[in-house]
C-alpha atoms as an extended CHARMM CRD file, in Angstrom:
* protein
*
       168  EXT
         1         1  UNK       CA            -23.5310000000        4.2890000000       -1.7660000000  PROA      1               0.0000000000
         2         2  UNK       CA            -24.8620000000        1.0850000000       -3.3200000000  PROA      2               0.0000000000
         3         3  UNK       CA            -27.4330000000        3.0620000000       -5.3160000000  PROA      3               0.0000000000
         4         4  UNK       CA            -24.7550000000        5.3670000000       -6.6800000000  PROA      4               0.0000000000
         5         5  UNK       CA            -22.4780000000        2.4440000000       -7.4550000000  PROA      5               0.0000000000
         6         6  UNK       CA            -25.2610000000        0.5950000000       -9.2920000000  PROA      6               0.0000000000
         7         7  UNK       CA            -26.2480000000        3.6710000000      -11.3000000000  PROA      7               0.0000000000
         8         8  UNK       CA            -22.7100000000        4.9120000000      -11.9830000000  PROA      8               0.0000000000
         9         9  UNK       CA            -20.2760000000        1.9830000000      -11.6630000000  PROA      9               0.0000000000
        10        10  UNK       CA            -17.3080000000        4.1090000000      -12.8060000000  PROA      10              0.0000000000
        11        11  UNK       CA            -17.8390000000        6.7770000000      -10.1160000000  PROA      11              0.0000000000
        12        12  UNK       CA            -16.0490000000        5.1070000000       -7.1980000000  PROA      12              0.0000000000
        13        13  UNK       CA            -12.9430000000        4.0500000000       -9.1660000000  PROA      13              0.0000000000
        14        14  UNK       CA            -12.6390000000        7.6060000000      -10.5280000000  PROA      14              0.0000000000
        15        15  UNK       CA            -13.2480000000        9.1250000000       -7.0960000000  PROA      15              0.0000000000
        16        16  UNK       CA            -10.6810000000        6.8550000000       -5.4730000000  PROA      16              0.0000000000
        17        17  UNK       CA             -8.1310000000        7.7440000000       -8.1720000000  PROA      17              0.0000000000
        18        18  UNK       CA             -8.5300000000       11.4270000000       -7.3770000000  PROA      18              0.0000000000
        19        19  UNK       CA             -8.4570000000       10.7870000000       -3.6430000000  PROA      19              0.0000000000
        20        20  UNK       CA             -5.3310000000        8.5880000000       -3.8280000000  PROA      20              0.0000000000
        21        21  UNK       CA             -3.3680000000       11.1240000000       -5.8480000000  PROA      21              0.0000000000
        22        22  UNK       CA             -4.4960000000       13.8830000000       -3.4740000000  PROA      22              0.0000000000
        23        23  UNK       CA             -3.1930000000       11.7780000000       -0.5770000000  PROA      23              0.0000000000
        24        24  UNK       CA              0.0930000000       11.1340000000       -2.4240000000  PROA      24              0.0000000000
        25        25  UNK       CA              0.4740000000       14.8790000000       -2.8580000000  PROA      25              0.0000000000
        26        26  UNK       CA             -0.2230000000       15.4880000000        0.8270000000  PROA      26              0.0000000000
        27        27  UNK       CA              2.5630000000       13.0640000000        1.7590000000  PROA      27              0.0000000000
        28        28  UNK       CA              5.0640000000       14.7280000000       -0.5650000000  PROA      28              0.0000000000
        29        29  UNK       CA              5.0310000000       12.0080000000       -3.2360000000  PROA      29              0.0000000000
        30        30  UNK       CA              7.2880000000        9.6840000000       -1.2460000000  PROA      30              0.0000000000
        31        31  UNK       CA              8.5110000000        6.6200000000       -3.1310000000  PROA      31              0.0000000000
        32        32  UNK       CA              6.4370000000        3.9400000000       -1.2990000000  PROA      32              0.0000000000
        33        33  UNK       CA              3.3000000000        6.0870000000       -1.5320000000  PROA      33              0.0000000000
        34        34  UNK       CA              3.7740000000        6.7500000000       -5.2560000000  PROA      34              0.0000000000
        35        35  UNK       CA              4.3670000000        3.0280000000       -5.8500000000  PROA      35              0.0000000000
        36        36  UNK       CA              1.1900000000        2.1050000000       -3.9990000000  PROA      36              0.0000000000
        37        37  UNK       CA             -0.8560000000        4.8250000000       -5.6710000000  PROA      37              0.0000000000
        38        38  UNK       CA              0.4280000000        3.8740000000       -9.1240000000  PROA      38              0.0000000000
        39        39  UNK       CA             -0.4080000000        0.2170000000       -8.5310000000  PROA      39              0.0000000000
        40        40  UNK       CA             -3.8850000000        1.0660000000       -7.2570000000  PROA      40              0.0000000000
        41        41  UNK       CA             -4.3310000000        3.4510000000      -10.1810000000  PROA      41              0.0000000000
        42        42  UNK       CA             -3.6940000000        0.5750000000      -12.5710000000  PROA      42              0.0000000000
        43        43  UNK       CA             -6.2380000000       -1.5700000000      -10.7210000000  PROA      43              0.0000000000
        44        44  UNK       CA             -8.8050000000        1.2610000000      -10.7790000000  PROA      44              0.0000000000
        45        45  UNK       CA             -8.1360000000        1.9230000000      -14.4530000000  PROA      45              0.0000000000
        46        46  UNK       CA             -8.7230000000       -1.7830000000      -15.0680000000  PROA      46              0.0000000000
        47        47  UNK       CA            -11.9900000000       -1.4990000000      -13.1730000000  PROA      47              0.0000000000
        48        48  UNK       CA            -13.0250000000        1.4780000000      -15.2960000000  PROA      48              0.0000000000
        49        49  UNK       CA            -12.2620000000       -0.2870000000      -18.5850000000  PROA      49              0.0000000000
        50        50  UNK       CA            -13.5330000000       -3.6020000000      -17.1520000000  PROA      50              0.0000000000
        51        51  UNK       CA            -10.2900000000       -5.5700000000      -17.3750000000  PROA      51              0.0000000000
        52        52  UNK       CA             -8.4480000000       -7.5740000000      -14.7320000000  PROA      52              0.0000000000
        53        53  UNK       CA             -5.0070000000       -6.2770000000      -13.8050000000  PROA      53              0.0000000000
        54        54  UNK       CA             -2.3490000000       -8.6630000000      -12.5460000000  PROA      54              0.0000000000
        55        55  UNK       CA             -0.3970000000       -7.6450000000       -9.4410000000  PROA      55              0.0000000000
        56        56  UNK       CA              3.0120000000       -8.4300000000      -10.9430000000  PROA      56              0.0000000000
        57        57  UNK       CA              2.1760000000       -6.4740000000      -14.0950000000  PROA      57              0.0000000000
        58        58  UNK       CA              1.0010000000       -3.5920000000      -11.9440000000  PROA      58              0.0000000000
        59        59  UNK       CA              4.1750000000       -3.4660000000       -9.8700000000  PROA      59              0.0000000000
        60        60  UNK       CA              6.3650000000       -3.7370000000      -12.9570000000  PROA      60              0.0000000000
        61        61  UNK       CA              4.5040000000       -0.9360000000      -14.7180000000  PROA      61              0.0000000000
        62        62  UNK       CA              4.7940000000        1.2410000000      -11.5940000000  PROA      62              0.0000000000
        63        63  UNK       CA              8.5500000000        0.5680000000      -11.4370000000  PROA      63              0.0000000000
        64        64  UNK       CA              9.0300000000        1.3900000000      -15.1170000000  PROA      64              0.0000000000
        65        65  UNK       CA              7.0560000000        4.6380000000      -14.8250000000  PROA      65              0.0000000000
        66        66  UNK       CA              8.9330000000        5.7200000000      -11.7150000000  PROA      66              0.0000000000
        67        67  UNK       CA             12.2800000000        4.8720000000      -13.3040000000  PROA      67              0.0000000000
        68        68  UNK       CA             11.3490000000        6.8010000000      -16.4470000000  PROA      68              0.0000000000
        69        69  UNK       CA             10.6840000000        9.8510000000      -14.2940000000  PROA      69              0.0000000000
        70        70  UNK       CA             13.8240000000        9.4050000000      -12.1730000000  PROA      70              0.0000000000
        71        71  UNK       CA             16.2800000000        6.6570000000      -13.2090000000  PROA      71              0.0000000000
        72        72  UNK       CA             18.4610000000        7.2980000000      -10.1380000000  PROA      72              0.0000000000
        73        73  UNK       CA             15.6880000000        6.1420000000       -7.8320000000  PROA      73              0.0000000000
        74        74  UNK       CA             16.7590000000        2.5920000000       -8.7110000000  PROA      74              0.0000000000
        75        75  UNK       CA             19.6650000000        3.0890000000       -6.3100000000  PROA      75              0.0000000000
        76        76  UNK       CA             17.4560000000        4.5030000000       -3.5400000000  PROA      76              0.0000000000
        77        77  UNK       CA             16.9220000000        2.1360000000       -0.5820000000  PROA      77              0.0000000000
        78        78  UNK       CA             13.3170000000        3.3040000000       -0.2490000000  PROA      78              0.0000000000
        79        79  UNK       CA             12.5650000000        2.3840000000       -3.8740000000  PROA      79              0.0000000000
        80        80  UNK       CA             14.2150000000       -1.0170000000       -3.5740000000  PROA      80              0.0000000000
        81        81  UNK       CA             12.6230000000       -1.9330000000       -0.2370000000  PROA      81              0.0000000000
        82        82  UNK       CA              9.1480000000       -0.8150000000       -1.2990000000  PROA      82              0.0000000000
        83        83  UNK       CA              9.1330000000       -2.7390000000       -4.5630000000  PROA      83              0.0000000000
        84        84  UNK       CA             10.8290000000       -5.8800000000       -3.2360000000  PROA      84              0.0000000000
        85        85  UNK       CA              8.5310000000       -6.0850000000       -0.1950000000  PROA      85              0.0000000000
        86        86  UNK       CA              5.4260000000       -5.6390000000       -2.3550000000  PROA      86              0.0000000000
        87        87  UNK       CA              6.6470000000       -8.1950000000       -4.8990000000  PROA      87              0.0000000000
        88        88  UNK       CA              7.3150000000      -10.6280000000       -2.0400000000  PROA      88              0.0000000000
        89        89  UNK       CA              3.7720000000      -10.2070000000       -0.7560000000  PROA      89              0.0000000000
        90        90  UNK       CA              2.2510000000      -10.6130000000       -4.2410000000  PROA      90              0.0000000000
        91        91  UNK       CA              4.2780000000      -13.7430000000       -4.9660000000  PROA      91              0.0000000000
        92        92  UNK       CA              3.4820000000      -15.2310000000       -1.5360000000  PROA      92              0.0000000000
        93        93  UNK       CA             -0.2220000000      -14.5520000000       -2.0880000000  PROA      93              0.0000000000
        94        94  UNK       CA             -0.0330000000      -16.5100000000       -5.3260000000  PROA      94              0.0000000000
        95        95  UNK       CA              2.1070000000      -19.3390000000       -4.0360000000  PROA      95              0.0000000000
        96        96  UNK       CA              0.3270000000      -19.9390000000       -0.7200000000  PROA      96              0.0000000000
        97        97  UNK       CA             -3.1460000000      -18.7450000000       -1.7220000000  PROA      97              0.0000000000
        98        98  UNK       CA             -3.2060000000      -16.1620000000        1.0950000000  PROA      98              0.0000000000
        99        99  UNK       CA             -6.3780000000      -14.4620000000       -0.1070000000  PROA      99              0.0000000000
       100       100  UNK       CA             -8.4440000000      -17.5220000000        0.8360000000  PROA      100             0.0000000000
       101       101  UNK       CA             -7.0690000000      -17.7380000000        4.3890000000  PROA      101             0.0000000000
       102       102  UNK       CA             -8.4170000000      -15.9840000000        7.4350000000  PROA      102             0.0000000000
       103       103  UNK       CA             -7.2490000000      -12.4540000000        8.2470000000  PROA      103             0.0000000000
       104       104  UNK       CA             -4.5720000000      -13.3560000000       10.7960000000  PROA      104             0.0000000000
       105       105  UNK       CA             -3.0550000000      -16.1640000000        8.7110000000  PROA      105             0.0000000000
       106       106  UNK       CA             -2.8990000000      -13.8460000000        5.7060000000  PROA      106             0.0000000000
       107       107  UNK       CA             -1.3970000000      -11.0720000000        7.8240000000  PROA      107             0.0000000000
       108       108  UNK       CA              1.2400000000      -13.3630000000        9.3140000000  PROA      108             0.0000000000
       109       109  UNK       CA              2.2180000000      -14.9320000000        5.9970000000  PROA      109             0.0000000000
       110       110  UNK       CA              2.2900000000      -11.6350000000        4.0900000000  PROA      110             0.0000000000
       111       111  UNK       CA              4.3930000000      -10.0220000000        6.8320000000  PROA      111             0.0000000000
       112       112  UNK       CA              6.7700000000      -12.9630000000        6.7720000000  PROA      112             0.0000000000
       113       113  UNK       CA              6.9390000000      -12.8360000000        2.9550000000  PROA      113             0.0000000000
       114       114  UNK       CA              7.7610000000       -9.1280000000        2.9610000000  PROA      114             0.0000000000
       115       115  UNK       CA             10.4350000000       -9.5800000000        5.6410000000  PROA      115             0.0000000000
       116       116  UNK       CA             11.9960000000      -12.5240000000        3.8120000000  PROA      116             0.0000000000
       117       117  UNK       CA             12.0210000000      -10.6000000000        0.5450000000  PROA      117             0.0000000000
       118       118  UNK       CA             13.7140000000       -7.5060000000        1.9740000000  PROA      118             0.0000000000
       119       119  UNK       CA             16.1490000000       -9.3630000000        4.2630000000  PROA      119             0.0000000000
       120       120  UNK       CA             19.1150000000       -9.1560000000        1.8380000000  PROA      120             0.0000000000
       121       121  UNK       CA             18.4440000000       -5.4740000000        1.1440000000  PROA      121             0.0000000000
       122       122  UNK       CA             18.1920000000       -4.6350000000        4.8450000000  PROA      122             0.0000000000
       123       123  UNK       CA             21.5190000000       -6.2950000000        5.5530000000  PROA      123             0.0000000000
       124       124  UNK       CA             23.1290000000       -4.6480000000        2.5160000000  PROA      124             0.0000000000
       125       125  UNK       CA             21.8800000000       -1.1060000000        3.1760000000  PROA      125             0.0000000000
       126       126  UNK       CA             21.8320000000       -1.0330000000        6.9780000000  PROA      126             0.0000000000
       127       127  UNK       CA             24.0930000000       -3.8980000000        8.0340000000  PROA      127             0.0000000000
       128       128  UNK       CA             21.5420000000       -5.2970000000       10.4990000000  PROA      128             0.0000000000
       129       129  UNK       CA             18.2960000000       -7.2190000000       10.6020000000  PROA      129             0.0000000000
       130       130  UNK       CA             15.8980000000       -6.9200000000       13.5290000000  PROA      130             0.0000000000
       131       131  UNK       CA             13.7330000000      -10.0270000000       14.0490000000  PROA      131             0.0000000000
       132       132  UNK       CA             11.4720000000       -7.8910000000       16.2540000000  PROA      132             0.0000000000
       133       133  UNK       CA             10.1740000000       -6.3980000000       12.9950000000  PROA      133             0.0000000000
       134       134  UNK       CA              8.2480000000       -9.6240000000       12.3780000000  PROA      134             0.0000000000
       135       135  UNK       CA              6.4510000000       -9.3260000000       15.7020000000  PROA      135             0.0000000000
       136       136  UNK       CA              5.8610000000       -5.5870000000       15.2770000000  PROA      136             0.0000000000
       137       137  UNK       CA              4.3080000000       -6.0880000000       11.8530000000  PROA      137             0.0000000000
       138       138  UNK       CA              1.9700000000       -8.7390000000       13.1370000000  PROA      138             0.0000000000
       139       139  UNK       CA              0.9090000000       -6.7430000000       16.1960000000  PROA      139             0.0000000000
       140       140  UNK       CA              0.6610000000       -3.2010000000       14.8350000000  PROA      140             0.0000000000
       141       141  UNK       CA             -0.2030000000       -3.5950000000       11.1440000000  PROA      141             0.0000000000
       142       142  UNK       CA             -3.9460000000       -4.1440000000       11.7780000000  PROA      142             0.0000000000
       143       143  UNK       CA             -4.1310000000       -0.7640000000       13.5330000000  PROA      143             0.0000000000
       144       144  UNK       CA             -2.5650000000        1.2690000000       10.7190000000  PROA      144             0.0000000000
       145       145  UNK       CA             -5.7730000000        1.2990000000        8.6840000000  PROA      145             0.0000000000
       146       146  UNK       CA             -7.7300000000        2.5830000000       11.6620000000  PROA      146             0.0000000000
       147       147  UNK       CA             -5.0730000000        5.2000000000       12.3460000000  PROA      147             0.0000000000
       148       148  UNK       CA             -5.0620000000        6.3740000000        8.7190000000  PROA      148             0.0000000000
       149       149  UNK       CA             -8.8460000000        6.6710000000        8.5650000000  PROA      149             0.0000000000
       150       150  UNK       CA             -8.9190000000        8.4880000000       11.9140000000  PROA      150             0.0000000000
       151       151  UNK       CA             -6.2680000000       10.9490000000       10.7520000000  PROA      151             0.0000000000
       152       152  UNK       CA             -8.2410000000       11.6760000000        7.5910000000  PROA      152             0.0000000000
       153       153  UNK       CA            -11.4960000000       12.1780000000        9.5000000000  PROA      153             0.0000000000
       154       154  UNK       CA             -9.8290000000       14.5440000000       11.9750000000  PROA      154             0.0000000000
       155       155  UNK       CA             -8.1390000000       16.4070000000        9.1180000000  PROA      155             0.0000000000
       156       156  UNK       CA            -11.4530000000       16.9020000000        7.3140000000  PROA      156             0.0000000000
       157       157  UNK       CA            -13.4800000000       17.5670000000       10.4790000000  PROA      157             0.0000000000
       158       158  UNK       CA            -11.1390000000       19.1960000000       13.0170000000  PROA      158             0.0000000000
       159       159  UNK       CA            -14.0080000000       20.0450000000       15.3780000000  PROA      159             0.0000000000
       160       160  UNK       CA            -14.1640000000       16.3170000000       16.2110000000  PROA      160             0.0000000000
       161       161  UNK       CA            -10.7430000000       16.6470000000       17.8620000000  PROA      161             0.0000000000
       162       162  UNK       CA            -12.1650000000       18.6670000000       20.7520000000  PROA      162             0.0000000000
       163       163  UNK       CA            -14.2260000000       15.8040000000       22.2490000000  PROA      163             0.0000000000
       164       164  UNK       CA            -11.2930000000       13.4740000000       21.6580000000  PROA      164             0.0000000000
       165       165  UNK       CA             -9.0010000000       15.8000000000       23.6510000000  PROA      165             0.0000000000
       166       166  UNK       CA            -11.3300000000       15.5520000000       26.6290000000  PROA      166             0.0000000000
       167       167  UNK       CA            -11.5920000000       11.8030000000       26.1840000000  PROA      167             0.0000000000
       168       168  UNK       CA             -7.8310000000       11.3830000000       26.1540000000  PROA      168             0.0000000000
């Protein structure tokens, strides 16, 4: 892939844009997925035109676009929780320089930042807050990437499921 990337530096950002929107379509264009795909689309577009994109600008542009398409989504708990949690992580990364920490420190601080940011919304919408969510995020979040990649591989190559069935 390095040879392709060196010869055609715009190929991978374009490919990932297509892949992300395909994935968003497969999931039914759910609010958190569309927010994430829009934000990553802005970052990839910045890569294509060779400009840096700020995380806060990206999340604000994604919110504006989504609200232009459906203004009532502002009152949707999914919209609010997704954007507030992501903004909390972005602001914590800036404030505490989480990108320069090791993986587990960054994971713990970003999980804590997201939980702190959405705490008022959780209490408002659901009337409860579960502190076990902090532990669950720290323990299970590292495995979600592996699970997502595995699901995609088994979706694209279903014949690989047969050996896995025997293994399980």
